[in-house]
N, C-alpha and C positions, 0 to 999 in steps of 0.2 A: 935177699927178704929180711922185710921189717917184721918182726913181732904185730905190732902197733895198727900196723894195716891189713894184717894177716887178720883179727878182730874186729877189725872195723865192719870189712867183707864178712864172717863170719853175724856180729851180727844186722847190715844193711839191708842185705840180700839174701834171695832164699837161694836153692842150693840153683834150677831150675835156668836162676837171672843167672848165676856164674857159670852154669856151663851154656851156657849161648853165645857169653863175656865169652871165656874160653873158645868157642868155633867161628867170633868172631874177631880172633884175635890169627888162630890160625888162619887164620881164612884173608887177613890184612886188609877185613876192613873195618870201619868207627863202630867201638862197642858201645852201645846201651847205655850203659853204667859207668860209671869212675870208679878210674880203679890206679895209685900211687905207684909208683917206682919209672924210672929211670929208664926208662926205655920198656920194650916189647919183651921180652924175654925175661924183665922182672917184673915185668903189668903178669905174664904167666905163673909168676912163681908162688906168687901169689893168690890169684886166683886158686891156680892147684892146689897150692894149704889151705886156706878154705875151704873148700869144697874136702877135700878128705874130716877137716876138723869138724864139717858138720857130719856128714857121718857119720861118723864113730860116736859124735853129741849124741843122737839119734843112735846108734849104735845100742851102746855102751851104756845110751846114762850120766856119763863124766863130763863136766861142765868145762867152761869153753879155755881156762887154763889150763883143768890135765889136755887136754885136747892137743892144742898148742904144747907143750910141753911131747905128749907122744911122737908131733908132726918134727918135732928139731928133734927128737933123739931119733928117727928113721933118718931123718939126712944126716946127721954125724955119720949116724950106724956106713950108708953106700957109704960117706966121704973116707971111711976107715977098711 
């Protein structure tokens, strides 16, 4: 997971574009947007994180840094 890539996706693409990219990855299709990552699993992680951040920003009125921090806390909580 790369925070800079997640922020770039949040700032560059709409939620709909990211969800379309998610479906394309799951269906083993070519992505219509550029998503960095060493493999499809990492690309999917970045897409899911960006969607989460966009939804939290819209719902809670928080900024991108707060949304990324919230996502990171969620990931750490699931690991522990």
